[in-house]
VOPAGU-2260 file (C-alpha; in pm, 1 decimal, decimal comma):
REM VOPAGU-2260
SITE   aa  ch    i         X         Y         Z
SITE  MET   A    0     422,2    1018,1   -1674,4
SITE  ALA   A    1     758,5    1083,6   -1509,0
SITE  GLU   A    2    1024,5    1266,0   -1710,5
SITE  ILE   A    3    1373,5    1401,0   -1654,8
SITE  SER   A    4    1521,7    1718,1   -1796,6
SITE  GLY   A    5    1719,3    1742,4   -2118,4
SITE  VAL   A    6    2022,7    1855,0   -1919,1
SITE  ILE   A    7    2026,9    1531,2   -1719,0
SITE  ILE   A    8    1971,4    1326,5   -2036,2
SITE  GLN   A    9    2281,1    1491,1   -2183,6
SITE  GLU   A   10    2480,9    1405,3   -1870,4
SITE  VAL   A   11    2360,0    1045,8   -1886,8
SITE  SER   A   12    2459,1    1028,1   -2253,7
SITE  LEU   A   13    2812,1    1144,3   -2177,8
SITE  VAL   A   14    2851,1     884,1   -1903,7
SITE  LEU   A   15    2694,4     591,7   -2092,9
SITE  SER   A   16    2825,3     651,4   -2447,0
SITE  PRO   A   17    3151,1     455,5   -2397,5
SITE  PHE   A   18    2946,2     152,2   -2285,4
SITE  MET   A   19    2668,6     160,0   -2545,0
SITE  TRP   A   20    2845,1     152,0   -2882,0
SITE  ASP   A   21    2692,6    -168,0   -3012,3
SITE  LYS   A   22    2389,4    -389,8   -2961,0
SITE  GLN   A   23    2580,3    -655,4   -2765,9
SITE  GLN   A   24    2708,5    -400,7   -2512,6
SITE  ARG   A   25    2365,7    -242,6   -2474,3
SITE  GLN   A   26    2186,1    -570,3   -2418,5
SITE  SER   A   27    2449,6    -700,2   -2180,5
SITE  TYR   A   28    2425,5    -406,1   -1938,8
SITE  LEU   A   29    2046,4    -376,0   -1960,7
SITE  PHE   A   30    1992,7    -748,1   -1909,0
SITE  ILE   A   31    2210,0    -733,6   -1597,1
SITE  ALA   A   32    2022,4    -429,1   -1465,8
SITE  LEU   A   33    1664,8    -525,8   -1552,6
SITE  GLY   A   34    1665,1    -896,9   -1622,1
SITE  THR   A   35    1593,0   -1053,5   -1958,6
SITE  ASN   A   36    1212,6   -1046,5   -1928,5
SITE  ALA   A   37    1153,7    -675,3   -1859,9
SITE  LYS   A   38     888,1    -558,6   -2106,3
SITE  VAL   A   39    1064,4    -226,4   -2156,6
SITE  LEU   A   40    1340,9    -409,8   -2346,3
SITE  ASN   A   41    1095,8    -496,1   -2622,8
SITE  ARG   A   42    1039,3    -127,6   -2695,3
SITE  LEU   A   43    1405,7     -39,4   -2750,8
SITE  VAL   A   44    1545,9      -7,8   -3103,6
SITE  TRP   A   45    1884,2    -168,8   -3049,8
SITE  ASP   A   46    2060,0     -85,7   -3377,6
SITE  THR   A   47    2028,3     293,3   -3378,7
SITE  PRO   A   48    2333,0     525,9   -3341,0
SITE  VAL   A   49    2447,1     575,9   -2984,2
SITE  ASP   A   50    2339,6     942,6   -2974,1
SITE  VAL   A   51    1987,9     829,8   -3069,9
SITE  PHE   A   52    1973,0     511,3   -2865,8
SITE  ILE   A   53    2068,1     656,2   -2527,3
SITE  PRO   A   54    1802,8     936,3   -2510,3
SITE  GLN   A   55    1540,0     687,9   -2628,2
SITE  MET   A   56    1654,7     433,4   -2368,8
SITE  VAL   A   57    1659,0     693,1   -2090,1
SITE  LYS   A   58    1300,8     800,7   -2161,9
SITE  GLU   A   59    1182,4     438,4   -2169,7
SITE  LEU   A   60    1354,6     355,1   -1839,9
SITE  VAL   A   61    1212,1     664,0   -1670,1
SITE  ALA   A   62     863,5     578,6   -1800,4
SITE  PHE   A   63     909,3     219,2   -1679,9
SITE  GLY   A   64     960,7     350,4   -1326,8
SITE  GLU   A   65    1101,0     141,5   -1042,5
SITE  ILE   A   66    1219,8    -218,9   -1053,5
SITE  ALA   A   67    1147,5    -233,0    -680,4
SITE  PRO   A   68    1052,2      33,8    -426,3
SITE  GLU   A   69    1307,6     319,1    -433,5
SITE  LYS   A   70    1502,5     152,3    -717,2
SITE  PRO   A   71    1441,3     346,6   -1041,3
SITE  ALA   A   72    1537,6     142,3   -1346,5
SITE  LEU   A   73    1765,7     416,6   -1482,2
SITE  CYS   A   74    1956,1     438,0   -1153,3
SITE  ILE   A   75    1998,3      60,0   -1141,3
SITE  LEU   A   76    2155,2      68,0   -1488,8
SITE  LEU   A   77    2395,1     341,2   -1380,0
SITE  GLU   A   78    2488,9     137,5   -1073,0
SITE  VAL   A   79    2570,8    -159,9   -1298,4
SITE  ILE   A   80    2791,1      64,2   -1518,5
SITE  ARG   A   81    2955,1     207,4   -1206,1
SITE  GLU   A   82    3105,9    -131,4   -1121,8
SITE  ASN   A   83    3318,0    -118,0   -1440,5
SITE  VAL   A   84    3466,2     233,1   -1421,6
SITE  GLY   A   85    3744,3     410,3   -1237,0
SITE  LEU   A   86    3713,7     619,6    -923,4
SITE  ASP   A   87    3667,0     953,9   -1106,4
SITE  ASN   A   88    3381,5     819,1   -1313,0
SITE  GLN   A   89    3227,0     654,8   -1006,3
SITE  VAL   A   90    3206,4     998,8    -843,8
SITE  LYS   A   91    3036,8    1137,1   -1158,1
SITE  ILE   A   92    2787,9     850,3   -1165,2
SITE  ASP   A   93    2709,4     888,7    -793,9
SITE  SER   A   94    2636,8    1257,8    -850,1
SITE  LEU   A   95    2419,4    1177,6   -1151,9
SITE  ILE   A   96    2220,9     911,9    -964,7
SITE  LYS   A   97    2155,7    1163,3    -687,1
SITE  LYS   A   98    2028,3    1422,5    -938,1
SITE  ILE   A   99    1796,7    1168,6   -1103,0
SITE  ARG   A  100    1654,7    1052,2    -771,5
SITE  GLU   A  101    1595,2    1411,9    -658,6
SITE  GLU   A  102    1418,1    1504,2    -981,9
SITE  LEU   A  103    1199,1    1192,6    -978,3
SITE  ALA   A  104    1118,9    1243,2    -609,5
SITE  LYS   A  105    1014,8    1601,8    -680,5
SITE  GLN   A  106     777,3    1485,4    -952,1
SITE  GLU   A  107     634,2    1209,9    -731,5
SITE  LYS   A  108     562,6    1465,6    -460,3
SITE  GLN   A  109     366,2    1672,7    -710,1
SITE  VAL   A  110     154,1    1389,1    -853,5
SITE  ASN   A  111     127,8    1119,4    -588,9
SITE  SER   A  112    -135,1    1176,2    -320,4
SITE  PRO   A  113    -355,4    1483,6    -367,2
SITE  ASP   A  114    -325,1    1651,1     -27,6
SITE  GLY   A  115    -124,2    1414,7     186,9
SITE  LEU   A  116    -111,6    1057,9     305,5
SITE  TYR   A  117    -383,3     840,0     453,9
SITE  LYS   A  118    -444,3     799,2     825,7
SITE  ASN   A  119    -699,5     593,9    1016,5
SITE  LEU   A  120   -1000,3     818,3    1086,4
SITE  THR   A  121   -1227,9     562,5    1250,6
SITE  THR   A  122   -1291,1     190,9    1289,3
SITE  LEU   A  123   -1637,4      40,0    1244,8
SITE  ASN   A  124   -1718,0    -249,8    1477,7
SITE  GLY   A  125   -2024,1    -471,5    1462,5
SITE  HIS   A  126   -1952,8    -779,9    1255,4
SITE  LEU   A  127   -1887,8   -1104,7    1441,6
SITE  ASP   A  128   -1649,0   -1251,9    1184,1
SITE  SER   A  129   -1420,5   -1158,0     893,0
SITE  VAL   A  130   -1524,9    -866,0     670,9
SITE  LEU   A  131   -1489,4   -1009,3     321,0
SITE  SER   A  132   -1615,8    -720,9     108,3
SITE  VAL   A  133   -1672,1    -344,3     130,1
SITE  ALA   A  134   -1826,0     -92,2    -108,6
SITE  ILE   A  135   -1902,3     281,5     -94,8
SITE  SER   A  136   -2221,8     428,0    -240,2
SITE  PRO   A  137   -2193,8     655,5    -545,8
SITE  ASP   A  138   -2281,2     963,0    -334,9
SITE  GLY   A  139   -2004,6     875,2     -86,4
SITE  LYS   A  140   -2240,9     861,8     211,5
SITE  ILE   A  141   -2284,3     490,1     285,6
SITE  VAL   A  142   -2046,1     198,2     336,0
SITE  ALA   A  143   -2173,0    -155,3     278,0
SITE  SER   A  144   -1987,6    -450,7     429,6
SITE  GLY   A  145   -2031,3    -824,0     376,2
SITE  SER   A  146   -1906,5   -1069,6     634,7
SITE  SER   A  147   -1842,4   -1432,7     718,5
SITE  ASP   A  148   -2109,4   -1386,7     988,4
SITE  HIS   A  149   -2366,5   -1412,2     700,6
SITE  THR   A  150   -2478,9   -1048,3     734,3
SITE  ILE   A  151   -2447,5    -724,4     540,3
SITE  LYS   A  152   -2423,3    -396,4     728,6
SITE  LEU   A  153   -2481,4     -43,1     603,6
SITE  TRP   A  154   -2290,0     236,6     775,9
SITE  ASP   A  155   -2297,6     614,3     764,4
SITE  LEU   A  156   -1952,6     694,7     625,3
SITE  THR   A  157   -1938,3    1038,3     790,1
SITE  THR   A  158   -2048,1     947,6    1143,0
SITE  GLY   A  159   -1964,5     576,0    1152,7
SITE  GLU   A  160   -2320,6     501,1    1267,6
SITE  LEU   A  161   -2463,2     157,5    1186,2
SITE  LEU   A  162   -2770,6     227,0     972,5
SITE  THR   A  163   -2908,9    -123,9     928,4
SITE  THR   A  164   -2819,2    -492,7     908,9
SITE  LEU   A  165   -2937,5    -694,6     610,3
SITE  THR   A  166   -3007,3   -1060,9     679,9
SITE  GLY   A  167   -3105,8   -1327,8     431,1
SITE  HIS   A  168   -2788,1   -1508,5     338,4
SITE  SER   A  169   -2715,9   -1835,1     516,0
SITE  SER   A  170   -2340,5   -1848,7     443,6
SITE  PRO   A  171   -2048,5   -1600,5     427,7
SITE  VAL   A  172   -2122,2   -1291,7     217,3
SITE  LEU   A  173   -1834,0   -1280,6     -30,5
SITE  THR   A  174   -1914,3    -965,1    -228,0
SITE  VAL   A  175   -2123,9    -646,4    -231,5
SITE  ASP   A  176   -2167,5    -367,3    -488,3
SITE  PHE   A  177   -2385,4     -55,5    -519,6
SITE  SER   A  178   -2584,4      20,6    -831,5
SITE  PRO   A  179   -2479,6     340,5   -1015,8
SITE  ASP   A  180   -2787,8     525,9    -884,1
SITE  GLY   A  181   -2713,7     413,7    -527,5
SITE  GLN   A  182   -3063,2     273,1    -476,2
SITE  THR   A  183   -2976,0     -97,3    -490,8
SITE  LEU   A  184   -2710,5    -315,8    -331,3
SITE  ALA   A  185   -2613,6    -647,6    -486,1
SITE  SER   A  186   -2464,9    -921,5    -268,4
SITE  ALA   A  187   -2365,6   -1284,6    -305,4
SITE  SER   A  188   -2269,1   -1563,5     -69,6
SITE  LYS   A  189   -2071,8   -1884,5     -61,5
SITE  MET   A  190   -2369,9   -2121,0     -75,4
SITE  GLU   A  191   -2747,0   -2122,3     -47,0
SITE  LEU   A  192   -2988,6   -2417,0     -30,7
SITE  HIS   A  193   -3328,0   -2396,5    -203,1
SITE  ASP   A  194   -3258,3   -2035,0    -293,6
SITE  GLY   A  195   -3030,0   -1813,4    -501,6
SITE  ASN   A  196   -2711,8   -1674,9    -352,5
SITE  ILE   A  197   -2727,2   -1347,2    -552,3
SITE  LYS   A  198   -2954,1   -1094,8    -382,9
SITE  LEU   A  199   -3061,0    -737,8    -460,0
SITE  TRP   A  200   -3153,4    -506,3    -171,1
SITE  ASN   A  201   -3343,8    -179,5    -152,3
SITE  ILE   A  202   -3109,9      66,7      18,4
SITE  SER   A  203   -3388,7     298,8     138,3
SITE  THR   A  204   -3594,0      28,5     308,2
SITE  GLY   A  205   -3331,2    -237,2     376,9
SITE  ARG   A  206   -3561,6    -497,7     226,4
SITE  LEU   A  207   -3479,6    -774,0     -18,3
SITE  LYS   A  208   -3597,5    -679,3    -369,0
SITE  GLN   A  209   -3498,8    -979,8    -573,2
SITE  THR   A  210   -3302,7   -1306,8    -573,5
SITE  LEU   A  211   -3124,5   -1425,8    -885,7
SITE  GLY   A  212   -3043,5   -1779,3    -991,5
SITE  SER   A  213   -3255,7   -1972,3    -744,2
SITE  SER   A  214   -3185,9   -2346,0    -745,2
SITE  LEU   A  215   -3166,9   -2649,0    -519,9
SITE  VAL   A  216   -2803,3   -2564,2    -437,1
SITE  SER   A  217   -2638,9   -2233,3    -533,9
SITE  LEU   A  218   -2260,4   -2240,7    -498,4
SITE  GLY   A  219   -1984,7   -1982,6    -478,6
SITE  THR   A  220   -2058,7   -1645,9    -638,6
SITE  ASN   A  221   -1726,5   -1473,5    -575,0
SITE  CYS   A  222   -1794,2   -1128,0    -717,9
SITE  VAL   A  223   -2085,4    -909,7    -827,8
SITE  VAL   A  224   -2059,1    -580,9   -1018,3
SITE  PHE   A  225   -2311,3    -349,7   -1185,4
SITE  SER   A  226   -2261,4    -223,4   -1539,2
SITE  PRO   A  227   -2217,7     156,1   -1559,5
SITE  ASP   A  228   -2572,9     200,4   -1690,7
SITE  GLY   A  229   -2713,8      -7,6   -1405,6
SITE  GLN   A  230   -2906,7    -238,8   -1636,7
SITE  THR   A  231   -2681,7    -545,2   -1610,2
SITE  LEU   A  232   -2519,9    -734,4   -1323,1
SITE  ALA   A  233   -2207,5    -940,8   -1388,2
SITE  THR   A  234   -2136,0   -1225,9   -1148,3
SITE  ALA   A  235   -1823,3   -1442,5   -1115,5
SITE  HIS   A  236   -1866,3   -1802,8   -1010,9
SITE  PHE   A  237   -1713,9   -2110,1    -853,1
SITE  ASP   A  238   -1786,6   -2309,0   -1172,5
SITE  ALA   A  239   -1547,0   -2092,9   -1383,3
SITE  ILE   A  240   -1834,8   -1906,7   -1551,1
SITE  ILE   A  241   -1924,8   -1537,3   -1567,0
SITE  ARG   A  242   -2299,9   -1475,6   -1578,4
SITE  LEU   A  243   -2469,4   -1160,0   -1702,5
SITE  TRP   A  244   -2814,2   -1076,1   -1565,4
SITE  HIS   A  245   -3077,9    -841,7   -1705,1
SITE  LEU   A  246   -3195,8    -668,1   -1390,9
SITE  SER   A  247   -3535,5    -549,7   -1514,8
SITE  SER   A  248   -3644,7    -904,7   -1590,3
SITE  GLY   A  249   -3419,7   -1089,9   -1348,0
SITE  LYS   A  250   -3324,0   -1324,6   -1630,3
SITE  GLN   A  251   -2980,6   -1440,5   -1732,6
SITE  LEU   A  252   -2863,3   -1271,9   -2054,5
SITE  ARG   A  253   -2565,5   -1491,3   -2134,7
SITE  THR   A  254   -2265,9   -1673,1   -1990,3
SITE  LEU   A  255   -1898,3   -1604,6   -2059,0
SITE  ARG   A  256   -1686,0   -1918,6   -2063,2
SITE  GLY   A  257   -1309,7   -1941,7   -2091,2
SITE  HIS   A  258   -1157,8   -1965,6   -1744,6
SITE  GLY   A  259   -1039,1   -2304,3   -1625,6
SITE  TYR   A  260   -1117,2   -2267,0   -1256,6
SITE  ASP   A  261   -1308,6   -2030,2   -1023,5
SITE  VAL   A  262   -1350,9   -1674,9   -1148,8
SITE  ASN   A  263   -1259,0   -1456,2    -851,7
SITE  SER   A  264   -1304,5   -1102,8    -980,1
SITE  VAL   A  265   -1488,4    -911,9   -1254,1
SITE  THR   A  266   -1513,2    -541,7   -1332,3
SITE  PHE   A  267   -1647,8    -314,6   -1605,3
SITE  ASN   A  268   -1451,3     -24,7   -1747,1
SITE  CYS   A  269   -1608,9     313,3   -1672,7
SITE  ASP   A  270   -1803,8     348,8   -1999,3
SITE  GLY   A  271   -1906,9     -16,7   -2008,9
SITE  ARG   A  272   -1731,1    -102,9   -2335,1
SITE  PHE   A  273   -1562,0    -410,4   -2192,4
SITE  LEU   A  274   -1545,7    -640,1   -1892,3
SITE  VAL   A  275   -1230,6    -778,0   -1728,2
SITE  SER   A  276   -1214,2   -1101,0   -1527,7
SITE  GLY   A  277    -947,7   -1281,8   -1327,4
SITE  GLY   A  278    -943,2   -1636,9   -1197,6
SITE  ILE   A  279    -767,8   -1912,6   -1010,8
SITE  ASP   A  280    -626,3   -2035,2   -1343,2
SITE  GLY   A  281    -403,2   -1725,7   -1345,3
SITE  ALA   A  282    -576,3   -1584,7   -1653,2
SITE  ILE   A  283    -698,7   -1228,1   -1698,4
SITE  MET   A  284    -958,9   -1200,4   -1973,5
SITE  ILE   A  285   -1100,1    -896,7   -2153,1
SITE  TRP   A  286   -1452,9    -944,3   -2287,6
SITE  ASP   A  287   -1693,5    -773,0   -2521,6
SITE  TRP   A  288   -1964,3    -872,7   -2279,8
SITE  ARG   A  289   -2252,6    -760,0   -2498,7
SITE  SER   A  290   -2161,0   -1003,6   -2775,1
SITE  GLY   A  291   -2003,8   -1263,2   -2545,0
SITE  GLU   A  292   -1675,0   -1247,8   -2740,3
SITE  ARG   A  293   -1343,3   -1274,0   -2557,8
SITE  ILE   A  294   -1123,8    -991,9   -2687,6
SITE  SER   A  295    -794,2   -1103,5   -2536,2
SITE  ILE   A  296    -633,4   -1310,6   -2262,6
SITE  LEU   A  297    -345,2   -1195,9   -2041,5
SITE  ASN   A  298     -98,9   -1390,3   -1829,4
SITE  ARG   A  299    -180,9   -1713,5   -2016,1
SITE  PRO   A  300    -150,6   -1849,8   -2373,9
SITE  SER   A  301    -423,8   -1710,9   -2598,8
SITE  ASN   A  302    -463,3   -2016,0   -2823,8
SITE  PHE   A  303    -712,1   -2284,9   -2721,5
SITE  TRP   A  304    -475,9   -2578,4   -2663,4
SITE  GLY   A  305    -212,9   -2366,1   -2494,4
SITE  SER   A  306    -479,6   -2230,0   -2263,9
SITE  MET   A  307    -614,6   -2579,6   -2193,6
SITE  LEU   A  308    -268,9   -2708,6   -2099,6
SITE  SER   A  309    -192,1   -2400,0   -1893,2
SITE  TRP   A  310    -481,0   -2481,6   -1660,0
SITE  LEU   A  311    -262,8   -2763,9   -1530,3
SITE  ASP   A  312      29,4   -2524,6   -1474,6
SITE  ARG   A  313     -19,0   -2341,4   -1146,3
SITE  SER   A  314     331,3   -2189,5   -1147,6
SITE  VAL   A  315     198,1   -1844,5   -1238,4
SITE  GLY   A  316     -23,4   -1848,1    -931,4
SITE  SER   A  317    -385,7   -1732,1    -929,9
SITE  ILE   A  318    -557,1   -1397,8    -981,1
SITE  ARG   A  319    -761,5   -1282,0    -684,0
SITE  ALA   A  320    -840,7    -924,7    -787,4
SITE  VAL   A  321    -857,9    -713,7   -1101,5
SITE  ALA   A  322    -931,4    -341,6   -1136,0
SITE  ILE   A  323    -943,2     -91,1   -1422,8
SITE  SER   A  324    -814,2     266,8   -1411,6
SITE  PRO   A  325   -1069,8     548,0   -1453,8
SITE  ASN   A  326    -946,0     619,8   -1807,9
SITE  GLY   A  327    -975,7     252,0   -1899,6
SITE  GLN   A  328    -614,7     228,8   -2016,7
SITE  THR   A  329    -468,2      21,7   -1732,3
SITE  ILE   A  330    -565,9    -307,6   -1571,1
SITE  ALA   A  331    -417,1    -394,2   -1233,1
SITE  SER   A  332    -409,8    -757,1   -1123,7
SITE  GLY   A  333    -309,5    -915,4    -796,0
SITE  GLY   A  334    -302,3   -1265,7    -661,7
SITE  THR   A  335     -98,0   -1537,7    -504,4
SITE  ASN   A  336     265,9   -1472,2    -434,9
SITE  VAL   A  337     387,0   -1825,3    -505,3
SITE  GLY   A  338     265,2   -2082,9    -754,7
SITE  GLU   A  339     222,3   -2442,3    -646,1
SITE  ASN   A  340     564,4   -2541,7    -779,1
SITE  GLY   A  341     733,1   -2276,5    -565,4
SITE  VAL   A  342     790,9   -2021,7    -843,6
SITE  LEU   A  343     782,8   -1668,5    -709,0
SITE  ASN   A  344     546,5   -1428,6    -886,3
SITE  PRO   A  345     514,8   -1051,1    -855,8
SITE  PRO   A  346     188,7    -990,7    -669,7
SITE  ILE   A  347      73,5    -689,0    -876,2
SITE  LYS   A  348      98,8    -646,3   -1252,1
SITE  LEU   A  349     -13,6    -351,5   -1462,2
SITE  TRP   A  350    -141,6    -413,6   -1813,8
SITE  ASN   A  351    -206,3    -183,3   -2107,4
SITE  THR   A  352    -561,5    -247,2   -2230,7
SITE  SER   A  353    -502,1    -121,6   -2584,7
SITE  THR   A  354    -197,1    -336,4   -2659,1
SITE  PRO   A  355    -271,9    -548,3   -2442,4
SITE  THR   A  356      60,5    -616,9   -2268,4
SITE  GLU   A  357     213,5    -613,8   -1923,6
SITE  TYR   A  358     413,4    -295,9   -1873,4
SITE  ARG   A  359     490,3    -265,6   -1502,9
SITE  LEU   A  360     530,4    -465,0   -1182,9
SITE  LEU   A  361     459,0    -338,8    -833,0
SITE  THR   A  362     659,1    -541,4    -585,0
SITE  GLY   A  363     648,6    -492,1    -212,2
SITE  HIS   A  364     378,4    -712,3     -63,9
SITE  GLU   A  365     518,5   -1007,2     124,6
SITE  GLY   A  366     227,0   -1235,9      49,8
SITE  SER   A  367     -71,3   -1280,7    -174,1
SITE  VAL   A  368    -271,7    -973,9    -279,5
SITE  ASN   A  369    -646,0   -1000,4    -214,0
SITE  ALA   A  370    -767,5    -653,7    -311,8
SITE  ILE   A  371    -681,4    -376,4    -557,2
SITE  THR   A  372    -863,8     -52,3    -628,3
SITE  PHE   A  373    -789,1     260,1    -832,4
SITE  SER   A  374    -853,6     606,3    -695,5
SITE  PRO   A  375   -1121,5     771,8    -909,1
SITE  THR   A  376    -940,9    1108,0    -895,9
SITE  GLU   A  377    -565,0    1052,0    -860,9
SITE  LYS   A  378    -295,7     840,8   -1028,2
SITE  ILE   A  379    -283,0     604,1    -733,3
SITE  ILE   A  380    -397,7     255,7    -646,9
SITE  ALA   A  381    -439,3      82,5    -314,2
SITE  SER   A  382    -364,1    -284,7    -259,9
SITE  GLY   A  383    -405,7    -512,9      37,3
SITE  GLY   A  384    -330,9    -872,3     120,0
SITE  GLU   A  385    -211,5   -1145,8     345,8
SITE  ASP   A  386      90,5    -955,3     478,6
SITE  ASN   A  387    -150,6    -742,2     688,4
SITE  LYS   A  388     -62,6    -427,8     493,5
SITE  ILE   A  389    -232,9    -177,6     267,9
SITE  ARG   A  390       1,8     -17,8      17,1
SITE  ILE   A  391     -60,9     304,7    -172,4
SITE  TRP   A  392     115,5     332,3    -510,1
SITE  ASN   A  393     164,1     587,4    -783,3
SITE  TYR   A  394      88,0     352,8   -1071,9
SITE  GLN   A  395     244,2     582,0   -1332,7
SITE  THR   A  396     588,4     568,5   -1170,9
SITE  ALA   A  397     556,3     244,5    -969,8
SITE  ALA   A  398     653,2     444,8    -659,7
SITE  LEU   A  399     534,0     310,1    -325,8
SITE  LEU   A  400     388,6     615,0    -151,7
SITE  GLN   A  401     267,3     473,9     178,6
SITE  THR   A  402     230,0     151,3     374,2
SITE  LEU   A  403     -52,6     116,3     626,1
SITE  GLU   A  404      20,5    -143,2     892,6
SITE  LEU   A  405    -262,2    -361,3    1025,0
SITE  LYS   A  406    -277,6    -669,4    1246,0
SITE  SER   A  407    -501,8    -872,5    1019,8
SITE  LEU   A  408    -507,4    -970,4     653,9
SITE  VAL   A  409    -689,1    -738,7     413,1
SITE  ASN   A  410    -981,1    -883,0     214,9
SITE  SER   A  411   -1132,1    -580,4      43,7
SITE  LEU   A  412   -1073,1    -211,7     -35,8
SITE  ALA   A  413   -1286,4      70,9    -174,5
SITE  PHE   A  414   -1221,1     438,4    -252,5
SITE  SER   A  415   -1486,4     706,1    -209,1
SITE  PRO   A  416   -1596,4     887,3    -527,6
SITE  ASN   A  417   -1377,6    1189,1    -444,6
SITE  GLY   A  418   -1073,8     973,2    -362,8
SITE  LYS   A  419   -1035,1    1127,4     -17,8
SITE  ILE   A  420   -1152,7     820,2     173,1
SITE  LEU   A  421   -1031,4     460,4     157,0
SITE  VAL   A  422   -1223,3     183,0     334,3
SITE  SER   A  423   -1079,8    -159,1     418,0
SITE  GLY   A  424   -1237,3    -484,9     529,3
SITE  THR   A  425   -1017,8    -723,7     726,7
SITE  ASP   A  426   -1013,0   -1066,8     886,8
SITE  ASP   A  427   -1041,8    -923,0    1239,3
SITE  SER   A  428   -1411,5    -832,4    1171,5
SITE  LYS   A  429   -1336,2    -459,3    1144,3
SITE  ILE   A  430   -1395,4    -194,3     879,3
SITE  ARG   A  431   -1136,3      83,1     887,8
SITE  VAL   A  432   -1191,9     423,8     735,3
SITE  TRP   A  433    -875,6     595,9     611,8
SITE  GLY   A  434    -866,4     962,4     515,8
SITE  ILE   A  435    -623,7    1204,0     355,9
SITE  SER   A  436    -429,3    1405,0     613,4
SITE  SER   A  437    -346,7    1759,1     509,9
C-alpha cells in the first residue's frame, strides 16, 4: 500500500490546519475534492482534534489512491484548498503537491510492473472469426482459444505453433478453462441442439471426454471455471443460474439462484472457499458454493424485495467480468459504461471481500469493460474492452501503468502463471501474446 513520509505529513498538516478546524469545514473541502459518495469518507472520524484528523485523513487519501489517472486524491484536495489562499500559500501548496507526486511516483515504480512494461511478442492467426475466450495452461505452455467460428484451438505459447483444433461445438465458443492439473479443457458455446453445450476435452489427445447437461436445446453457457481442487466445474448461464457439476460422475451437484438476468462471469478464490459471480442485473454475488448459501451481494440491494425491484433498474449497468486477487481479498468487476437510462458508471470497481464494500474505482476505459484478470505474481490487473484498449493497473494505488492500443475490441485476457505473459483475444480473430520488456 502506498505511503508518504512523516515529514510530508507534517508539511500537509501545517498547510491544511487553518482549513480543517471543524467538521463542517472538513466535509465541505473533501466533498468538493472527492464527491459525496467516495467510500473513503466513511472511514474518517470527523470530530477528532485537527492534529489527529489531518494525519488520519492523509493516510486514508493516500491509501485510496487516484480519483482518475494521474490525479491522486490528496493532491486534488490540496488543489481545492489552493483556490482559497493567497499567492505565498499557493507557492507552498504547489511545492507540496510536487513532492507528493514525486514520492508516490517513486513508490509506483518500485511496485508496479516487475521488470518493465508489456510489448507485443507475437500474434497468433488461425481463427476465422472473433476470439471470445483465452486461457493459459497451469504449466504456462499452452494457450487455448475459443471463437465465434465454433472451434477451439490449442497453441504452443513459446513458439506460437498451432497444436490442434478441437471441433464439436455448433455455435460460437464463449468460454474455455484449463483444469488445475492441465489435463482437461472445459468449453461452452452459445447453443447446441440435441446435445450439451458444456464439453470437456483431453488435452493430450485432443479428443472429447465428456459432455455435460445434454438436452433437446442447450442455451447460453457464458462462463466455465474449475474449482481449485479440480473436482467441480462451475458454469454461468443464460437463464440466470449458476450450475455446479461433479466431474467424476458428470452429474449436477446443485444450482445457485439469485441473479435476475444472465450470469456472465464466475470465478473461485484461490483456495476454493467461495465463488463470485457477476451478471447482467448489475449484481456481484459471493457464494458459499458448497452449501449453496449466498454470503453477500454487491452493487445491488441485499434484501429480497430491494433486489427484485432493482432488476428493473438498469441504471447501474451490467457486470461482464469478475476476478479475484491471488490473496482473495479483492474482487474486481467490470461491465457496461452506461446504464440504459444514460447514467454513467465507472467501468471497473474494486471490492473488499472481507467487509464487503467497494473501496476503489479505476477509470480510464472509454467504453464497456469485457475482461479483467489479476496477475498471479504482482499487484497489477489487466482490463480490456470496447474501446480497443488493454490497460494495466496497479490495483493498490489505482495508478494506470500502461495502455496497449489495438484496432479491435478486447473480449478476453489471461496471465501466465509467472505473470510475465499476457494473452488477449479480440474481435479481429487474433490472439496476441504480450510479454514483459526488460
